[in-house]
C-alpha positions in Angstrom: 13.1 30.2 -22.4 11.9 27.4 -20.2 13.0 27.2 -16.5 15.1 24.1 -15.6 14.6 22.2 -12.4 12.6 19.0 -12.8 14.3 16.0 -14.3 12.8 12.9 -15.8 14.6 9.8 -17.0 14.6 8.7 -20.6 11.6 6.7 -21.5 12.3 3.5 -23.5 10.4 3.4 -26.8 10.4 7.2 -27.3 12.9 9.0 -29.3 15.1 11.7 -27.9 12.8 14.6 -29.1 9.7 13.1 -27.4 11.8 12.6 -24.2 12.9 16.2 -24.4 9.4 17.4 -24.9 8.3 15.5 -21.8 11.1 17.0 -19.9 10.1 20.5 -20.9 6.4 19.9 -20.1 7.4 18.5 -16.7 9.2 21.7 -16.0 6.4 23.9 -17.3 3.2 22.3 -18.5 2.1 25.8 -19.8 5.0 26.1 -22.1 3.9 27.1 -25.6 4.4 24.9 -28.6 6.6 27.7 -30.0 8.9 27.7 -26.9 9.1 23.9 -26.9 9.8 24.0 -30.6 12.8 26.3 -30.1 14.2 23.9 -27.6 13.9 20.8 -29.7 14.4 22.5 -33.1 10.9 21.7 -34.5 8.0 23.8 -35.7 5.1 24.7 -33.5 2.9 22.3 -35.6 5.3 19.4 -35.3 5.5 19.9 -31.5 1.7 20.0 -31.3 1.4 16.8 -33.2 4.0 15.0 -31.0 2.3 16.2 -27.8 -1.1 15.0 -29.2 0.4 11.6 -30.0 1.9 11.4 -26.5 -1.6 12.2 -25.1 -3.4 9.7 -27.3 -0.9 6.9 -26.3 -1.7 7.7 -22.7 1.9 8.7 -21.9 0.6 12.2 -20.9 -2.5 11.6 -18.8 -3.2 15.1 -17.6 -1.6 18.5 -16.8 -1.5 19.8 -13.3 -0.2 22.5 -11.0 1.7 22.3 -7.8 0.3 24.6 -5.0 2.6 25.6 -2.3 0.6 24.6 0.8 2.4 27.0 3.1 1.2 29.9 0.9 -2.4 28.9 1.5 -2.1 28.4 5.3 -1.4 24.7 5.6 2.1 24.8 7.1 2.2 21.5 9.1 3.2 18.5 7.0 2.0 15.3 8.8 2.5 11.6 8.0 0.1 9.0 9.3 0.7 5.3 9.3 -2.7 3.7 9.9 -3.3 0.0 10.4 -6.8 -0.9 9.4 -8.9 -4.1 10.0 -9.0 -5.6 6.4 -12.8 -5.7 6.3 -12.9 -1.9 6.8 -10.0 -1.0 4.4 -12.2 0.1 1.4 -14.6 2.1 3.6 -11.7 3.9 5.3 -10.1 4.6 1.9 -13.4 6.0 0.6 -13.7 8.3 3.6 -10.1 9.6 3.6 -9.8 10.1 -0.2 -12.5 12.8 0.1 -10.7 14.7 2.8 -9.2 17.9 1.4 -6.3 18.0 3.9 -5.0 14.6 2.7 -2.7 15.1 -0.3 -1.3 11.6 -0.7 -2.5 8.2 0.3 -0.9 4.8 -0.3 -1.7 1.3 0.7 1.4 -0.3 2.1 2.7 -3.9 2.3 2.6 -5.7 5.6 -0.4 -5.4 8.0 -3.3 -3.8 6.2 -1.8 -0.3 6.5 -2.2 3.1 4.8 0.5 5.7 4.6 -1.0 9.2 4.4 0.5 12.6 3.9 -1.7 15.5 5.1 -1.0 19.3 5.2 -2.6 20.9 8.2 -2.8 24.4 9.6 -1.3 24.0 13.1 -0.8 21.6 16.0 -4.3 22.4 17.1 -5.6 21.4 13.7 -3.6 18.2 14.0 -5.1 17.4 17.4 -8.6 18.1 16.0 -7.9 16.1 12.8 -6.8 13.1 14.9 -9.8 13.3 17.2 -12.5 14.0 14.6 -11.2 12.3 11.5 -8.6 9.6 12.1 -9.9 8.2 15.4 -13.5 8.2 14.1 -12.6 5.8 11.2 -14.1 2.3 11.4 -11.7 -0.7 12.0 -8.6 1.3 13.1 -6.1 -1.0 14.8 -3.1 1.4 15.2 -2.2 5.0 14.3 1.3 6.4 14.1 1.8 10.1 13.4 4.9 12.1 12.5 5.5 15.7 11.5 8.3 17.2 9.5 10.9 19.1 11.4 12.8 20.3 8.3 12.9 19.4 4.7 16.3 18.0 3.6 15.3 17.1 0.0 11.9 17.8 -1.5 12.3 16.8 -5.1 9.9 17.7 -7.8 11.7 15.3 -10.1 9.6 12.9 -12.0 10.9 9.4 -12.2 9.5 7.0 -14.8 
């Protein structure tokens, strides 16, 4: 049986079975064609063909895993809002995208700003990260930093 937990909304243009297959893959990308087939009342071969069609249409881009950062020693979740001089934005993005501690990075509206989510080891690591990574970036205008006190909702839900 496949574990329940992640929810995705129905995707327009796909039938109910393809939507159910996507739901099952979102919950467990390693689910076998046989297990998925049992859930959607199709043969293993039919499920395989449907998944291949979803891949070829670009609906499924890749399969991934979620690593619990706390289990690998990165227990401090930090959010940075960084305002960057526009002429340095691409350079700053190129530098930060390569940093292994940064797990999410978004360009935001308003002043040329980036919203960054990093997982760090400790407050000492945060201090070092600010000093040796963030403050060393070219064209930085302003930096705001926040840490998570507690997680109220941390959804793995996929919204389409």
